[in-house]
VOGU-3710 file (C-alpha; in Angstrom, 3 decimals, decimal comma):
1> myrllpgpra> 0,000/0,000/0,000  2,927/2,209/0,473  5,149/2,863/-2,636  8,869/2,836/-1,954  10,546/6,005/-2,974  14,171/5,944/-4,067  16,726/7,168/-1,695  18,840/10,306/-2,206  21,782/8,362/-3,612  19,599/6,594/-6,163
11> llallaatrv> 18,121/9,907/-7,266  21,538/11,466/-7,764  22,748/8,485/-9,829  19,628/8,611/-11,999  20,061/12,337/-12,681  23,748/11,911/-13,632  22,941/9,097/-16,050  20,220/11,158/-17,705  22,563/14,129/-18,111  25,303/12,039/-19,749
21> asqttvtptp> 22,824/10,452/-22,103  21,491/13,834/-23,172  25,049/15,117/-23,956  26,146/12,077/-25,935  25,517/12,454/-29,694  26,776/10,504/-32,686  29,109/12,545/-34,946  28,703/11,378/-38,524  31,918/10,645/-40,428  32,365/11,875/-43,977
31> tqaasgpslt> 31,791/8,377/-45,249  28,632/8,033/-43,184  27,394/11,362/-44,460  28,077/10,245/-47,956  26,132/7,077/-47,391  23,051/8,929/-46,273  19,910/8,649/-48,307  20,374/12,211/-49,638  23,376/11,233/-51,836  22,113/9,525/-54,965
41> avsechphgs> 24,420/10,986/-57,644  27,330/13,381/-58,147  27,918/15,652/-61,125  30,186/18,430/-62,427  33,152/16,075/-62,280  36,496/17,693/-63,101  40,152/16,633/-62,836  42,964/18,312/-60,931  46,230/16,661/-61,877  45,608/12,933/-61,559
51> slycmagtae> 42,690/13,301/-59,080  39,004/13,515/-59,940  36,498/15,611/-57,988  32,708/15,726/-58,293  30,027/17,916/-56,769  26,821/17,038/-54,889  25,137/20,333/-54,208  27,755/22,436/-52,401  29,738/19,454/-51,147  32,754/18,243/-53,097
61> ylvhttvtat> 33,712/14,581/-53,202  36,942/12,872/-54,157  36,482/9,982/-56,562  38,954/7,189/-55,878  40,186/6,696/-59,445  43,194/7,798/-61,481  42,848/10,250/-64,337  45,300/10,019/-67,268  46,011/12,530/-70,030  44,303/10,363/-72,666
71> qdvpatftsc> 41,259/9,283/-70,615  37,835/10,846/-71,067  36,664/12,265/-67,738  33,076/11,153/-66,892  30,719/14,042/-66,175  28,559/12,245/-63,588  28,361/9,169/-61,374  24,907/7,799/-60,538  23,215/5,119/-58,399  25,233/6,003/-55,318
81> hphgaetfcv> 24,771/3,458/-52,510  26,511/2,441/-49,283  28,517/-0,717/-48,672  28,960/-0,860/-44,952  30,777/2,318/-43,935  31,809/3,173/-47,521  29,913/4,871/-50,342  30,066/3,766/-53,962  28,652/5,227/-57,160  28,313/3,743/-60,635
91> aangdevelt> 30,171/5,162/-63,662  28,746/5,268/-67,188  30,595/2,056/-68,121  29,110/0,183/-65,140  32,192/0,296/-62,900  31,754/1,096/-59,224  33,973/3,767/-57,719  34,346/4,826/-54,104  33,568/8,416/-53,063  34,634/10,303/-49,951
101> laadgeesgh> 34,248/13,886/-48,864  37,343/15,905/-49,652  39,499/16,120/-46,493  40,047/19,512/-44,940  43,701/19,781/-45,916  43,142/18,282/-49,361  40,113/20,480/-49,956  42,097/23,560/-48,944  44,867/22,796/-51,384  42,301/21,891/-53,988
111> edghadhdhe> 40,511/25,192/-53,596  43,788/27,125/-53,727  44,573/25,616/-57,094  41,078/26,090/-58,463  41,653/29,641/-59,674  44,496/28,782/-62,007  43,278/25,304/-62,904  42,657/26,187/-66,531  46,238/27,348/-66,927  47,963/24,517/-65,088
121> degaqsstge> 45,877/21,523/-66,031  47,758/20,777/-69,204  51,115/21,096/-67,473  49,962/18,896/-64,608  48,911/16,167/-66,952  52,152/16,282/-68,891  54,172/16,243/-65,655  52,364/13,248/-64,203  51,798/11,257/-67,391  54,534/9,546/-69,409
131> nchfhagveh> 55,047/10,781/-72,964  56,784/8,283/-75,219  57,955/9,354/-78,667  60,632/8,531/-81,227  63,766/10,370/-82,295  65,663/8,817/-85,195  63,458/5,758/-84,702  64,614/5,267/-81,104  61,982/5,533/-78,375  62,379/8,079/-75,602
141> ctggsshesa> 59,940/8,440/-72,685  59,649/11,656/-70,723  57,445/12,624/-67,784  56,319/10,440/-64,897  56,879/11,480/-61,316  58,177/8,251/-59,856  61,779/7,098/-59,868  60,651/3,576/-60,726  59,041/4,842/-63,949  62,287/6,488/-65,036
151> eascervnrd> 64,193/3,267/-64,439  61,625/1,151/-66,268  61,829/3,334/-69,379  65,456/2,262/-69,882  64,536/-1,386/-70,165  63,872/-3,015/-73,505  60,184/-2,898/-74,458  58,742/-6,051/-76,027  56,536/-5,213/-78,995  54,737/-7,064/-81,738
161> ynirlrvglm> 56,328/-6,019/-85,032  54,708/-6,435/-88,441  57,704/-8,066/-90,099  55,985/-8,698/-93,446  55,189/-5,006/-93,750  58,802/-4,088/-93,008  60,171/-6,537/-95,576  57,819/-5,220/-98,249  58,620/-1,590/-97,544  62,321/-2,373/-97,720
171> famlatssig> 61,909/-2,824/-101,489  59,851/0,370/-101,667  62,749/2,198/-100,020  65,144/0,698/-102,562  62,943/1,912/-105,431  62,538/5,482/-104,161  66,244/5,869/-103,304  67,156/4,583/-106,768  64,787/7,007/-108,458  66,298/9,936/-106,581
181> vftpilissw> 69,954/9,137/-107,248  69,858/7,535/-110,728  67,486/9,960/-112,461  69,889/12,946/-112,646  72,724/10,696/-113,859  70,667/9,117/-116,633  69,191/12,457/-117,727  72,719/13,882/-118,029  73,248/11,533/-121,000  70,777/13,641/-123,004
191> vspnhaaftv> 70,834/16,993/-121,217  74,037/18,841/-120,364  74,789/18,951/-116,616  75,254/22,691/-117,124  71,607/23,171/-118,053  69,600/25,505/-115,825  67,461/22,571/-114,638  70,557/20,877/-113,235  71,580/24,126/-111,565  68,236/24,207/-109,751
201> lrqfgtgvii> 68,568/20,555/-108,730  72,142/21,022/-107,512  71,259/24,033/-105,366  68,180/22,243/-104,039  70,455/19,348/-103,133  72,853/21,714/-101,377  70,002/22,929/-99,171  68,976/19,328/-98,490  72,490/18,339/-97,382  72,895/21,371/-95,095
211> atafvhlfth> 69,485/20,866/-93,443  70,176/17,152/-93,041  73,419/17,920/-91,229  72,010/20,447/-88,776  68,290/19,678/-88,351  68,355/15,890/-88,620  71,744/14,505/-87,639  73,137/17,027/-85,161  69,778/17,465/-83,404  69,395/13,712/-83,004
221> avlmfqnqcl> 72,974/13,391/-81,747  72,285/15,999/-79,045  69,075/14,188/-78,048  70,933/10,890/-77,847  73,554/12,267/-75,470  70,815/13,881/-73,351  69,022/10,557/-72,851  68,309/9,963/-69,160  69,417/6,338/-69,466  72,930/7,510/-70,334
231> gelayestaa> 73,174/9,572/-67,173  74,856/12,942/-66,824  77,758/13,487/-69,195  81,027/14,702/-67,715  81,507/16,772/-70,890  78,279/18,467/-71,973  79,530/19,453/-75,440  80,172/15,880/-76,571  77,915/16,076/-79,627  79,404/19,401/-80,774
241> ailmagifls> 82,959/18,104/-80,296  82,245/15,032/-82,431  80,649/17,302/-85,072  83,854/19,365/-85,136  85,897/16,174/-85,471  83,815/15,185/-88,501  84,462/18,565/-90,115  88,213/18,270/-89,491  88,407/14,698/-90,809  86,568/15,736/-93,983
251> flveyagsrl> 88,968/18,616/-94,512  91,975/16,368/-93,852  90,845/13,712/-96,334  90,140/16,248/-99,074  93,363/18,155/-98,495  95,495/15,004/-98,448  93,692/13,662/-101,509  94,185/16,820/-103,562  97,874/17,081/-102,598  98,423/13,424/-103,443
261> iqwhgskkrp> 96,797/13,878/-106,847  98,902/16,953/-107,582  102,075/15,136/-106,537  101,187/12,103/-108,624  100,431/14,288/-111,643  103,686/16,221/-111,358  105,683/12,976/-111,514  104,018/11,873/-114,735  104,530/15,096/-116,697  106,128/18,497/-116,158
271> dsvetaghsd> 103,911/21,456/-115,375  102,936/23,414/-118,437  100,673/26,260/-119,322  98,344/23,863/-121,085  97,782/21,521/-118,127  98,298/23,427/-114,930  95,389/24,853/-112,994  92,563/24,197/-115,461  89,336/22,402/-114,644  89,636/20,032/-117,624
281> spaaprtdmv> 93,092/18,782/-116,697  93,307/15,072/-115,872  93,695/15,898/-112,156  90,327/17,657/-111,986  88,065/14,576/-112,294  90,205/12,714/-109,761  89,899/15,580/-107,279  86,173/15,672/-107,945  86,081/11,991/-107,059  87,661/12,757/-103,680
291> niavletgvi> 84,932/15,325/-102,997  82,175/12,920/-104,011  83,734/10,142/-101,904  83,686/12,356/-98,807  80,074/13,374/-99,501  78,969/9,785/-100,026  80,755/8,647/-96,867  78,723/11,043/-94,749  75,506/10,119/-96,533  76,108/6,368/-96,223
301> fhsiligitl> 76,953/6,548/-92,499  73,658/8,092/-91,541  71,605/6,271/-94,200  72,448/2,883/-92,710  71,499/4,241/-89,270  68,227/5,503/-90,720  67,453/2,018/-92,044  68,144/0,336/-88,704  66,294/2,800/-86,494  63,345/2,990/-88,892
311> vvsgdsfflt> 62,662/-0,741/-88,662  62,966/-0,979/-84,865  60,487/1,854/-84,232  57,077/0,800/-82,918  54,200/-0,017/-85,242  52,255/2,994/-83,948  54,861/5,331/-85,447  56,423/3,156/-88,153  54,284/4,130/-91,152  54,505/7,845/-90,379
321> lfavivfhqm> 58,270/7,636/-89,994  58,593/5,537/-93,156  56,710/8,104/-95,248  59,016/10,860/-93,995  62,178/8,789/-94,534  61,123/7,942/-98,104  61,014/11,629/-99,021  64,206/12,248/-97,032  66,140/9,598/-98,952  64,714/10,620/-102,328
331> fegvalgtri> 65,734/14,259/-101,850  69,143/13,210/-100,578  69,499/10,956/-103,610  68,753/13,911/-105,895  71,436/15,934/-104,073  74,026/13,187/-104,532  72,938/12,244/-108,053  73,253/15,771/-109,445  76,796/16,020/-108,101  77,758/12,626/-109,510
341> aalgspcpaa> 76,223/13,551/-112,871  78,443/16,648/-113,066  81,669/14,688/-112,515  84,181/15,628/-115,203  81,985/18,371/-116,668  83,129/21,992/-116,547  80,579/24,337/-115,032  79,428/27,531/-116,814  81,989/29,572/-114,899  84,789/27,444/-116,350
351> tpvidaghgg> 84,481/29,068/-119,759  87,787/30,140/-121,257  87,325/33,867/-121,691  89,353/35,937/-124,149  89,736/39,263/-122,437  90,548/42,056/-124,876  91,380/44,299/-121,951  94,374/42,088/-121,144  95,899/42,102/-124,610  93,963/39,152/-125,907
361> hvhahghehy> 95,167/36,759/-123,193  93,189/33,695/-122,233  91,888/33,369/-118,671  90,379/30,040/-117,644  87,749/30,606/-114,969  87,814/27,061/-113,676  85,229/25,888/-111,179  87,649/23,790/-109,148  88,877/25,968/-106,309  91,453/23,469/-105,156
371> hshdhahdhv> 93,603/23,493/-108,323  97,037/25,025/-108,347  96,997/28,636/-109,482  100,730/28,998/-110,001  100,211/29,216/-113,745  96,648/30,412/-113,848  97,589/33,875/-115,005  100,506/33,053/-117,315  100,197/35,217/-120,401  99,748/33,188/-123,548
381> haapplaait> 98,357/33,914/-126,947  94,680/33,206/-127,442  94,634/30,749/-130,318  97,230/28,075/-129,442  96,364/27,557/-125,755  92,645/27,470/-126,467  93,162/24,684/-128,951  95,442/22,899/-126,516  93,078/23,207/-123,556  89,891/22,102/-125,305
391> peisheakpt> 90,766/20,336/-128,546  87,197/19,180/-129,080  85,915/22,752/-129,143  88,337/23,606/-131,916  86,657/20,985/-134,097  83,123/22,038/-133,151  83,437/25,769/-133,572  86,021/28,486/-134,043  87,163/30,170/-130,844  85,387/33,432/-130,399
401> avsaedsdsh> 85,399/36,049/-127,694  82,872/35,128/-125,025  81,859/37,598/-122,362  80,987/36,643/-118,800  77,368/37,623/-119,340  77,047/35,275/-122,328  78,659/32,294/-120,624  75,348/30,971/-119,234  73,589/31,165/-122,595  76,340/29,150/-124,320
411> sshshghaae> 76,964/26,689/-121,477  74,400/24,085/-122,412  75,712/23,910/-125,991  79,427/24,516/-126,314  80,467/23,238/-122,879  78,261/20,227/-123,184  80,533/19,145/-126,007  83,583/20,039/-123,934  82,297/17,791/-121,143  81,962/14,920/-123,559
421> gagtasvsmr> 85,565/15,275/-124,577  87,384/16,031/-121,368  85,181/15,187/-118,392  83,259/12,066/-119,227  86,306/10,464/-120,791  87,877/10,421/-117,313  84,720/9,569/-115,300  82,773/6,912/-117,150  79,068/6,322/-116,845  79,853/2,970/-115,237
431> kklllalafa> 81,702/4,654/-112,373  78,889/7,126/-111,860  76,286/4,363/-111,699  78,377/2,397/-109,192  78,606/5,462/-106,939  74,847/5,888/-107,148  74,221/2,192/-106,513  76,056/2,345/-103,182  73,629/5,008/-101,962  70,552/3,217/-103,304
441> lvtpvgmaig> 71,427/-0,005/-101,464  72,618/1,294/-98,112  69,259/2,186/-96,529  67,587/-1,143/-97,475  70,677/-2,907/-96,088  70,232/-0,976/-92,848  66,564/-2,021/-92,773  67,562/-5,660/-93,255  69,996/-5,388/-90,322  67,237/-3,832/-88,233
451> igalhqfngn> 64,820/-6,662/-89,073  67,435/-9,170/-87,939  67,903/-7,314/-84,642  64,232/-6,556/-83,925  63,964/-8,742/-80,842  67,345/-7,757/-79,356  67,521/-4,027/-80,087  67,155/-1,657/-77,130  67,334/1,978/-78,154  67,818/3,108/-74,550
461> dpatiiaigt> 70,801/0,867/-73,834  73,806/3,121/-73,014  76,068/1,402/-75,557  73,427/1,844/-78,282  72,902/5,493/-77,369  76,628/6,240/-77,553  77,063/4,408/-80,860  74,113/6,092/-82,599  74,864/9,513/-81,124  78,520/9,326/-82,179
471> ldalsagilv> 77,753/8,245/-85,752  75,013/10,886/-86,061  77,350/13,673/-84,909  80,233/12,420/-87,072  77,997/12,209/-90,137  76,681/15,691/-89,375  80,250/17,045/-89,346  81,030/15,431/-92,695  77,900/16,848/-94,291  78,501/20,302/-92,772
481> wvgvvemwah> 81,899/20,411/-94,477  80,593/19,099/-97,784  77,396/21,166/-97,771  78,750/24,487/-96,518  82,275/24,486/-97,993  82,316/22,219/-101,037  78,804/22,982/-102,255  77,510/26,293/-100,900  80,666/28,405/-100,638  82,353/26,857/-103,666
491> dwmlggemtr> 79,370/27,184/-105,994  78,612/30,764/-105,041  81,929/32,408/-104,129  84,957/30,273/-105,021  84,673/30,057/-108,792  81,733/27,645/-109,017  78,767/27,704/-111,360  76,944/30,540/-109,565  79,940/32,878/-109,383  79,218/34,431/-112,799
501> aspvrtvlgl> 75,671/33,178/-113,281  73,087/35,358/-114,985  70,507/37,147/-112,801  67,784/34,680/-113,757  69,919/31,663/-112,926  71,029/33,317/-109,676  67,437/33,854/-108,539  66,516/30,279/-109,471  69,541/28,949/-107,599  68,759/30,949/-104,465
511> aalvagmalm> 65,116/29,844/-104,504  66,130/26,192/-104,917  68,709/26,479/-102,117  66,170/27,898/-99,659  63,540/25,362/-100,761  65,893/22,465/-100,021  66,682/23,827/-96,563  63,044/24,554/-95,733  61,676/21,233/-96,939  64,202/19,092/-95,098
521> sflgkwa> 63,805/21,221/-91,978  60,058/20,577/-92,143  60,634/16,819/-92,416  62,887/17,102/-89,365  59,765/17,334/-87,188  59,237/13,599/-87,649  62,655/12,194/-88,581
//
């Protein structure tokens, strides 16, 4: 009948328990908040570097996925649902990705970079992604933030190569190289090498050789020696030093060859007014052969490298590189072929001119700048030496006074006959074709070597890098000497065909020279 009331101690304990219970609340975690029923989808997804962020109202979520430079970023993720304490959403391709609220520190840094995101996004992608490309057919990979990625790029990459395609295109390379180098030689049988068309082709070839030396070979040599797999060079100017060595070796070979020819000629016959210092003397074709041999040496060195590195490039880049190399070799063949075709033929500036202002004395303006000039200005009467120098001309036409301005107009007629008598008798068509054949075969031979080494070749091996870089720089030095000194300077300033050319021929020569440089420089973007 009486209800027992709790004692004072029981009342105090009950009040304390009630107070603690009222103060205790559950703090939701970001994941728990994300798994609430209010989150069904996220949108406005956008990358920052390699991270992807999406928005749900005013809240920003980090999507646990990796964004690459070539991947399409999804705009939304739908069907968001919890799995235990984690929240997942579904991408457009059906994959599930985990979402979490951006952490305070991460969100702060994320917001700080938001303002200049448009300006830095491209750089961030390029700095985090790996960009693999080819130089001279050898693969180089740049980018990637991890040390392991840099080490892995130096290892040999196993690829599936289309060998049948490479074998077939090897014959296509042979055909195009042959067309480039043989066509000028064969045409010279019907058209004088002193024709204006040959002048244009020769100057175009000069531009091709110069651009090949600087834009193709020297640039690739520098890139080879800068390869990260080679490490840091103790001597940074290695490529330039090897280029200089190539220039010096070319000079040394030509100088020794010309002195040897002069010495050999002086033993066979005494020097005379009729034979010394003229471009149609027997020594002239032999000295021309030395020049052509040096030119072809530089061309052959890098052509065999082109064949090897073309074949070992990946299939993704092979056809593009092949198309560029085909044009490269054809233009280079034209440059070499026009020079071979002119072997033994005097150029327009080599016309014997009877100068009335010098008492009727004959002056031979030879195009060979390396001949001895000890007797070049000996005073002789016009008629006898002219008959002695060019006996064939004396049978074709009577010697008449020819001015410098008229030399171009008569070159394709009178000097074409002179070439037949003096030049081509010393350099036969058979020799010219053999010189051209060596160029036509060397790139396909390089391709055949590359096919044989497909499954062993590693373009990032240090020994391979040094070998290719050295040969590229050495070939560049040889072609710099030949292109700048023997072709450019000699043709235009040292008594060559353009020294006394007519204004029309001068303009055509300049245009062809610039066109050769520009075209080969343009092809240098890919090869």
